[in-house]
N, CA, C and O atoms as a DFTB+ gen file, in Angstrom:
244 C
 N C O
     1  1       0.707      28.872     -34.438
     2  2       1.561      29.894     -35.007
     3  2       2.253      30.732     -34.381
     4  3       1.742      31.566     -33.633
     5  1       3.414      30.643     -34.575
     6  2       3.980      31.953     -33.523
     7  2       3.335      33.599     -33.862
     8  3       2.726      33.676     -34.929
     9  1       3.403      34.514     -33.272
    10  2       2.606      35.848     -32.954
    11  2       3.717      36.394     -33.233
    12  3       3.416      37.577     -33.391
    13  1       5.099      36.260     -33.438
    14  2       6.085      37.244     -33.766
    15  2       7.289      36.325     -34.179
    16  3       7.302      35.134     -33.869
    17  1       8.502      37.039     -35.033
    18  2       9.643      36.384     -35.149
    19  2      10.502      36.125     -34.663
    20  3      10.609      36.709     -33.585
    21  1      11.546      35.266     -34.974
    22  2      12.503      34.515     -33.874
    23  2      13.413      35.355     -33.060
    24  3      13.908      34.919     -32.021
    25  1      13.694      36.792     -33.596
    26  2      14.722      38.010     -33.147
    27  2      13.422      38.369     -31.898
    28  3      13.534      38.447     -30.674
    29  1      12.573      38.486     -32.517
    30  2      11.615      39.095     -31.135
    31  2      11.228      38.316     -30.152
    32  3      11.272      38.748     -29.000
    33  1      10.776      37.019     -30.428
    34  2      10.690      36.115     -29.135
    35  2      11.864      35.800     -28.324
    36  3      11.780      35.377     -27.170
    37  1      13.117      36.042     -29.032
    38  2      13.862      35.616     -28.575
    39  2      14.456      36.805     -27.477
    40  3      15.010      36.547     -26.409
    41  1      14.228      37.969     -27.948
    42  2      14.510      39.332     -27.090
    43  2      13.511      39.238     -25.891
    44  3      14.015      39.485     -24.796
    45  1      11.959      38.872     -25.910
    46  2      11.229      38.703     -25.062
    47  2      11.558      37.875     -23.853
    48  3      11.508      38.291     -22.696
    49  1      12.017      36.245     -24.359
    50  2      12.364      35.209     -23.591
    51  2      13.523      36.015     -22.413
    52  3      13.438      36.012     -21.185
    53  1      14.448      36.586     -23.172
    54  2      15.547      37.135     -22.472
    55  2      15.041      37.932     -21.215
    56  3      14.950      37.487     -20.071
    57  1      14.661      39.464     -21.740
    58  2      14.242      39.929     -20.465
    59  2      13.407      38.788     -19.299
    60  3      13.818      38.591     -18.156
    61  1      12.259      38.175     -19.862
    62  2      12.093      37.340     -18.394
    63  2      12.985      36.895     -17.800
    64  3      13.200      37.380     -16.689
    65  1      14.090      35.515     -18.424
    66  2      15.589      35.687     -17.462
    67  2      15.682      36.518     -17.240
    68  3      14.908      36.754     -16.312
    69  1      16.127      37.195     -17.457
    70  2      17.267      38.433     -16.518
    71  2      16.302      38.819     -15.544
    72  3      16.888      39.183     -14.524
    73  1      15.201      38.883     -15.450
    74  2      14.077      39.213     -14.569
    75  2      14.225      38.065     -13.474
    76  3      14.709      38.583     -12.467
    77  1      14.073      37.163     -13.347
    78  2      14.101      35.812     -12.683
    79  2      15.514      36.019     -12.221
    80  3      15.586      36.078     -10.994
    81  1      16.528      36.131     -12.780
    82  2      18.011      36.030     -12.501
    83  2      18.301      37.516     -11.441
    84  3      19.128      37.745     -10.559
    85  1      17.321      38.220     -11.963
    86  2      17.974      39.434     -10.920
    87  2      17.439      39.316      -9.274
    88  3      18.035      39.735      -8.282
    89  1      15.956      38.517      -9.341
    90  2      14.889      38.182      -8.333
    91  2      15.695      37.153      -7.635
    92  3      15.780      37.393      -6.431
    93  1      16.446      35.854      -8.100
    94  2      17.003      35.197      -7.160
    95  2      18.383      35.499      -6.658
    96  3      18.905      34.891      -5.724
    97  1      18.980      36.538      -7.374
    98  2      20.182      36.865      -6.899
    99  2      19.581      38.232      -6.026
   100  3      20.442      38.308      -5.150
   101  1      18.951      38.961      -5.849
   102  2      18.467      39.705      -5.394
   103  2      19.043      41.554      -5.285
   104  3      18.907      42.427      -4.427
   105  1      19.843      41.483      -6.916
   106  2      20.743      42.830      -7.408
   107  2      19.951      42.963      -8.653
   108  3      19.190      42.231      -9.285
   109  1      20.424      44.206      -8.774
   110  2      20.022      44.485     -10.108
   111  2      21.366      44.219     -11.191
   112  3      22.566      44.147     -10.924
   113  1      20.829      44.135     -12.184
   114  2      21.853      43.355     -13.728
   115  2      22.246      44.521     -14.476
   116  3      21.431      45.413     -14.714
   117  1      23.659      44.579     -14.931
   118  2      23.802      45.066     -16.311
   119  2      24.252      44.417     -17.315
   120  3      25.303      43.843     -17.599
   121  1      22.858      44.694     -17.998
   122  2      23.180      43.781     -19.620
   123  2      23.754      43.915     -20.951
   124  3      23.129      44.701     -21.663
   125  1      24.587      43.465     -21.388
   126  2      25.278      43.713     -22.568
   127  2      24.503      42.853     -23.943
   128  3      24.635      41.671     -24.258
   129  1      23.699      43.892     -24.572
   130  2      22.764      43.221     -25.502
   131  2      23.907      42.558     -26.877
   132  3      23.682      41.477     -27.421
   133  1      25.046      43.413     -27.227
   134  2      25.933      42.817     -28.455
   135  2      26.061      41.553     -27.528
   136  3      25.219      40.683     -27.753
   137  1      26.722      41.368     -26.798
   138  2      27.793      40.059     -26.117
   139  2      26.724      39.181     -25.743
   140  3      26.961      37.973     -25.769
   141  1      25.692      39.545     -25.429
   142  2      24.717      38.615     -24.160
   143  2      25.186      38.608     -23.545
   144  3      26.048      37.791     -23.865
   145  1      25.421      38.974     -22.572
   146  2      25.900      38.618     -21.394
   147  2      25.829      39.915     -19.853
   148  3      26.001      41.134     -19.844
   149  1      25.447      38.759     -18.529
   150  2      25.731      39.892     -18.050
   151  2      26.658      40.706     -17.339
   152  3      26.915      40.034     -16.341
   153  1      27.337      41.813     -17.273
   154  2      28.163      42.565     -17.199
   155  2      28.722      42.669     -15.498
   156  3      27.819      43.019     -14.739
   157  1      29.610      42.500     -15.059
   158  2      30.040      42.802     -13.625
   159  2      29.526      41.833     -12.514
   160  3      29.835      42.161     -11.369
   161  1      28.857      40.794     -12.651
   162  2      28.195      39.913     -11.755
   163  2      28.340      38.744     -12.535
   164  3      27.533      38.285     -13.343
   165  1      29.894      38.133     -12.085
   166  2      30.079      36.593     -12.678
   167  2      28.868      35.450     -12.286
   168  3      28.298      34.622     -12.998
   169  1      28.706      35.837     -10.567
   170  2      27.475      34.701     -10.024
   171  2      26.202      34.723     -10.846
   172  3      25.685      33.675     -11.232
   173  1      25.574      36.217     -11.179
   174  2      24.663      35.676     -12.056
   175  2      24.695      35.731     -12.996
   176  3      23.569      35.704     -13.493
   177  1      25.848      35.846     -14.004
   178  2      26.164      35.638     -15.670
   179  2      26.519      33.890     -15.788
   180  3      26.750      33.410     -16.897
   181  1      26.533      32.928     -14.402
   182  2      26.956      31.662     -14.629
   183  2      25.393      31.055     -14.485
   184  3      25.268      29.871     -14.797
   185  1      23.841      31.988     -13.905
   186  2      22.854      31.292     -14.558
   187  2      22.081      31.583     -15.616
   188  3      20.874      31.357     -15.711
   189  1      22.748      32.061     -16.371
   190  2      22.316      32.525     -18.151
   191  2      22.601      30.853     -18.562
   192  3      21.799      30.561     -19.448
   193  1      23.244      29.984     -18.303
   194  2      23.055      28.771     -18.870
   195  2      23.752      27.415     -18.099
   196  3      24.673      27.795     -17.376
   197  1      23.641      26.565     -18.076
   198  2      24.241      25.446     -17.440
   199  2      24.875      24.323     -17.987
   200  3      24.386      24.380     -19.115
   201  1      25.652      23.288     -18.006
   202  2      26.785      22.633     -18.206
   203  2      25.735      21.266     -18.627
   204  3      24.825      20.726     -17.997
   205  1      26.362      20.984     -20.070
   206  2      25.937      20.083     -20.579
   207  2      26.544      19.220     -20.074
   208  3      27.623      19.223     -19.482
   209  1      25.147      17.678     -20.535
   210  2      25.879      16.129     -19.670
   211  2      26.172      16.148     -21.264
   212  3      25.618      16.674     -22.230
   213  1      27.372      15.276     -21.064
   214  2      27.988      14.082     -21.966
   215  2      27.167      13.482     -22.628
   216  3      26.103      13.168     -22.095
   217  1      27.471      13.095     -24.209
   218  2      28.028      13.718     -25.050
   219  2      27.975      15.215     -25.914
   220  3      28.629      15.758     -26.805
   221  1      26.675      15.546     -24.996
   222  2      26.448      16.795     -25.948
   223  2      26.835      18.070     -25.276
   224  3      26.966      18.263     -24.068
   225  1      27.021      19.045     -26.427
   226  2      27.792      20.232     -26.422
   227  2      27.510      21.266     -27.601
   228  3      26.941      20.730     -28.552
   229  1      27.726      22.375     -27.731
   230  2      27.429      23.575     -28.429
   231  2      28.730      23.475     -28.942
   232  3      29.778      23.179     -28.368
   233  1      28.383      23.921     -30.732
   234  2      29.625      24.068     -31.657
   235  2      29.668      25.245     -31.592
   236  3      28.668      25.958     -31.514
   237  1      31.288      25.800     -31.623
   238  2      31.689      26.985     -31.143
   239  2      31.528      27.028     -32.727
   240  3      31.471      26.049     -33.471
   241  1      31.449      28.773     -33.189
   242  2      31.608      29.150     -34.505
   243  2      32.482      29.915     -34.610
   244  3      32.777      30.368     -35.716
């Protein structure tokens, strides 16, 4: 049984992922919470995801 709702769990996991990316790159990151992306650091922003193997893909809304 979860101890928090999905939105809080998502935000908590995001902070952990951003911390790991900052450690791996050795740089401070600027996070845009509305767009949910790293601003001004394309290398770090690439670490937010990875390409899917065919035939898997995300549907665009």
